[in-house]
N, C-alpha and C positions, 0 to 999 in steps of 0.2 A: 680886711677880709671879713671880719665879723659883721660889718655894716651891710654887706651884700645880702645877708640872710634876715635882716631886720625888716619887719613888716611896717608899712606906713598906714596910718589911719587918718581919717578926716577929723575935723574938730568935734563933731557930734559923737563919733565913735570913741575918740580919746576921752571926752568928758564922761561918757557912759562907763568906760573901763575904769577911770579914776573913781567914779562913784561906787562901782562894784568892789574895788579894792578897799575903799573906806568902810563899806558895809561888812566886808569879809573880816577886816581887822577888828571891827566892833564886835562881831560875833565871836571871834577868837578870845576876846577878853571875858566873855560870859562864862567860860569854862575854866575852873581852877582845880587841877588834879589834887593838890594838897588839901584844899578845903573839902573836896568830894570824899577823899579817903577818910578824913575825920568824921564826916557825916555818916559814912557807912557804918563805922563802929559805934557811933552814938546811937543810931537806930537799932543796932544789934543789942545794945545794952538796955533797951526799953523793957519794961516789965511784961508787955504783951508780945513777947518775941515769937510766940507760936502762930499768931494771927497773920494772915496775908494782908499787907498794907494796901490801901486804896491806890488805884493806878492813876489818880489824877496827876501826881507828880511825873509819873512815867510818860503819860500822854503829853504833858507839856514838854518833856524832853524829846519826844518823838516829833513834836511840832518844831522845836528848835533845830533838830537834826534835819528835818525836811526843809526848813528855811535855809540852812547852811548848804545843803546839797543843791538847792536852787541857785544860790550864789555861785557855787562851784561850776554849775552847768553853764551859767552865763559867761563866766570867766575862763572856761576850759581852753579857749584858744590861746591863752597866755601860758599854759602849762603843757608839759609832755604827759603821755599816758602814765609813766612812772610817778611823776609828781602829783598827778590827780589821785592816784591810788594812795600815795603817802598822806596827802591831805585828808582823804576820807578816813584812813586809819587813825590819824592823829587828832582830827578836829571834829569829825562827824560821828564815827562809831562810838567814842566814849560816852556821848550823850545817850545812846541807846543801851548802854551797859551800866548805867548809874545805879548802884545798889541792886544789881540784877539778881543776886542770890536771894533777895527777899521776895521778889515778885516773879521769879522764873517759872513758878508753878501756875501762873495765871492761865485762864482758858485760851485756847488757840486763837479765837477771833480777836482777842485783845493783843496778841503778839504779832498777828499778821501785818499790821502797819509797819512794824520795824523791819520785817523781812522785805516788805515792798520797797523801803528806802534803800536797803542794800542792793536789791535788784536794779534799782535806778542808778546807783553808784556804779554798778558793773557796766551799764550802758554808757555812762559818761566816760569811764576809763577807756572803753572801746578797745581792749586788747586782751583777747582770750589767753595769751601766754602769761599775762600777769594775774588775771582774775580767776583762772581755773583753780589756783591754789588758795583762794580766799575762803576762810573757814566759815561755815554756817553759824549764824548767831545763836541757834539753839545749842550747838556744840560748845561754843565759848561760854554760854551761861552755865551749862552743866559742869564744865571744867572749873569755872570760877567758883561755883557753889561747893564743889568737892575740895578745892584748895582752901577756902575759908573754913570748911569743916575740919580739914586736916590740921589747920592752925589751932582750932579749938580743942581738938583731940589731944594734941601734943602740948597744950598749955601755953602756946605762944600768944597769949591774950591776957586779959584781966582775970582775976579770980572769979568774978561774977559770971563771966562767959564760960570759963572752964568748968564750972559746976553744972552747966546746962547739959553736958555730955556725961551720962552716967556710965560707970564701968560695966563690962559684960559680966554676966553671972558665971560663977566658977565652973558649973557643970559643962559649959560650952568648951572648956579646955581639957576636960578629962574623959569624955565619952566618945563613942564612935562618930558622933555628929561632927567632930572636928575634921573629919576627912573631907567634908564638903564646905567647910567654913575657913576663911582666912583668920590668922591670929588676932586681928583687930576687929573682929565681928562685934557688933553692938546690938543690944535689944532694941528693936524698933519702938517708936512711940506709938501707943495705942490711941487712935483717934476714931471718932464715930461720925464725923461729917466730912463731906468732900472738901469744904473750904479749909478745914484744919489739915487735911491730908496734903493740900497744895502748899502749905507753909514750909518754911525753910528747913527746920529740923526734921519733921517726919519725912518729907520728900527726899532730902539729901541723905538721911540715914539709910533709906532703902537702896539708893544708888551706891552708897558706901559699902553696904553688906554684899552687894552684887559684884564688887571688884575682885579680880583675881589676885592671889597673894603676891605675885611678882611686881605689882605696882608699888608696894610698900618697901622703902629702904630700911636698913637696919637701924640707922639713926635719922634724926630729923633732917630732911633735905627737901626743901620745897621745890627746887628746880628739878630734881630727879622725879619726885612724885608727880608734878605737873606734866612733865614730858611723857611719863608712862601712862598717866590717865588720859591724856590727849590722844595717844596712840591707840589705847584700848577702845575709847568711845568712838573714835573715827573709824576703826575697823568694824565696829558694830553697826555704824550707819551704812557702811558700804555693803554689809551683809543683810541689810534690811531690818536690823534690830534697832529699835529706838534707843537713843542714848540715855534718855531720862524721862521727860515729861509724859510721853505717850505710854511708855511701858509702866511707869509708876502708877498712872491713873487709869489704866485699862482702856486707853483710847487707841490702841494699835490695831 
């Protein structure tokens, strides 16, 4: 029965599909999640943690993601729509989110190529029932940045990284100002240049201070925090309020 649904290809088409598969497997080996996670925290521990890193590495990742999405487009006839979406999430999107908390504050024109790749993936999947629930990359970057900040705030990191987050001043917890601040409010980093304001700590601390109190669990719980933050930022996007980059840098 299963043989009746199997498509037959000519010699040239079979050779081309085999080549696409070899190229696809070669590209899969280029991404190692374990190594990437180690590199993320190694970059975070650098002395110049406030500065926005150059986007040369991220542009290379965008090129790699674009190459992978091209291979997936040529081999899409071999996969169902659901499988194409899974391949995009597992093997293409991680390249566009590599160390994203460090460069999420980059200018919009430098982030547009990444959004273009996701729109191309939506066309390749070609199933609105599946792609309508695909989260915007900007939302995922903001949630990821806040989750990393949450780990730093709770000391789930090295001592060097924990010391980067100063405690809030005592008067924040004793005056009437507390009515409009959540208990985990932090004094924002004072920066004088736009480049510095786009860096991880100044940018993310502003988003952190703007979160409602209900997103913070009583004890450290990353899953709870991530789920609540994702819900809050998604609702802000639906209401027309930027989740992070535009509101923080006044480009709304």
